[in-house]
N, C-alpha and C positions, 0 to 999 in steps of 0.2 A: 588481563582484562576479564570481569565477569562473564560467565559461560553465557546468562540472561542478555548480554549486550548481541552477541551472535544470534542466538534466538530473535531477537528484534532484528537482526538484517536478515533473518533468513524470510522471516514476515515480511520484511519490504520489499528481498526478493521475490517473493511470491506474487506481493500486490504489484510490482512494477513488470513483472511477467503481462500480466493481464492486460494492460496498457497497450503493448503492441503485437502482442502474441497475434493479433487479427491479420497483422500483415503477413502471416507465413499461412492461412485458411482462405484469402479471398476469394478463389474458386468454389471451395465448399460450400463456402458463407453465402454467395452467390446464387447458387443454386439452391441451397437451403430456405431462402429466404424470397428467391425469386425477385431479386433488386441486379443492379449494373455491380461491377466493379469497383467501379468509382463513389458508389454509395457505399459499399462495404468499406472502402478507404477511410470515406467520412467517420467511420466509427470510433477511430482511433483520436480525429479532431473532436469527436463528442466528450471522449474521456478525459483528453488535455484542456476541454473547455472547462469541464467539472473542476479538475483540479487549480485549474484561473481562478475559478472561482470559489472553489470552500478555502484556496491559499489564506488571501488576505481577510476573510469574515471569519474563518473558524479561528485563525490567530487573535484578530483583535477579541474574537468575541473571548477566546480562554483568557487574554490580558483583561479584560474587562472584568472578567467574574472570577478570576486568580482560582483556577479552577486545578484540582490535585491531578496530577500526572495518571498515577496508576487506573483509579476506577472509569475516568474517561478514555483512557488509551485501551483498556479493555473491552468498554461498550463499543465504541468505534470500530474493533478489530471484527465484535461480534455481528455488527450491523456489515462487516464487509463479509463476511461470512457467509449470513443470510441472503445478500441480496447478489452476491456473485454466484452462490447455489442457485438460486433463481436462473442466471441466464443461461444455465444448461436444460430449461426445461421450457424458455420463450419460444413463440414459432410465430411471434408478429413483430416485424418490424419497427415498429414505431414504438412500441413497449420495449425492444432493444435498446433502442437510441437514449429513450428516459434513463434504462438503467444504468448505461454507459454513463450519462451524465453524473448518476447520483454514485456510482463506483469512482469515479472521478473527486468527486468531493470528499468521501470518503478516504481516497489515498491522500489526497492531501494533510488531512486529518493527522492519520495514521502516522503520515511521515514526518510531521513537523512533531507531533509527540513522541515519538519515538526517537526521535535527537534529542530533545528536552530530556526524556527518560535516561538515555543513556548516558547524557552528561550529570545528570544527577546521580547516578551510580556510581561513578569514579572521582578520584580527586583532580584539581584543576589541571597540575600538567597531564594528564591523561585524557582530557576531554574531546580533544584535537582526534586522538587516537579511536576514543568511541566515536567521537562522529562520519570519522571517516570507512568505520565499519557499517553504518546505516546508508551512508550513503552509496558507499561500495556495492551493498546487495542492492539497489535500484540499478547502477549502474552495470555491475555483473549480469544482470535479469535479461538485459538484451544481448549480451555476449550468449549465455547458456540458456536461461529461462525460455525464449523466444523458440530458438530452434529445436528445443526438448519438447515444445508446445506444438511445433510444425508434425514433427514427427509422430507424436501421441495422435494429431487429427487424421495423419495419413493412414493410420494403421486402425485406428477405435473410434474415428468422427470428431467432431467439433465440441461437441456436448459433453464427452469425459472429459476433452482439454481444459474448456472452461469449471468443468468440476471438480479435476481435481486441483486447480489453483485455490479453489474455495477449501477443499480437503485439507492442502498444506497449510494454509493461514489456521486453520480451525484446530491443527496438530500445536502449531506454533503458540496459539491461545492458551490451548489446553496446559503447555507448560509453564507458560507466562504467569497464570492462574494462581500456578505452584510456588514457580522461582521468583515472581516478581515484588520485591519487598514492597512492606505496606508504611511507608515512612508518615504517614499524616498531613499535618499543616507545611512541614518542611519541603514538600513536595512542590508549592504551588509554583506557577510559571512566573519565572523571573527573565525576561529578555537579556537584560540588560547583563545580568552576569553570565548569562551563556554568553554572549557576543565575548566579553571580557575575556573568558576562560578560553575561546578559542581564538584569540588575538595573536597573532606572531608575532614575537621578542626579535627585535634586531640583536 
């Protein structure tokens, strides 16, 4: 399996961590923004709403426009770094809500394109393994990423936790800029081919 696929998985691990990390810092965020614990919990829902909104909309746009994987994925990751990094400097609850929705939308785009990219980098028989690395990165974030973010919050504060997620995605982005091959038109999104590659054979 190419190393670049694991880098994509690490980027998705970082993005997945940002969705649920709020659960480990509810008291801290409640005091920082002078809001209730329930309102802090809603921040997870706002992120999920962004994913729900961005998933079908961005996928349709990618298919309609026949976008190339590499430049679009790199742009989305760069936007995610920017927006997630700004989260560490926010002091207004309303702005934080908007940012959570935006990061959710970007998460959906990064996840779908990372899946498509990983499957384009390997042969047809290895596509399920490549997809498993990407999905696994998102799943593992709930087991390791969220507790780690909670520990960082307890020692250095929530802003550092949010900021470090942006830093980790940035590091992945820099590596991907160098390692992700530029394959031109053959990287156009082909949903049918991707699904066929993941089909389980009897």
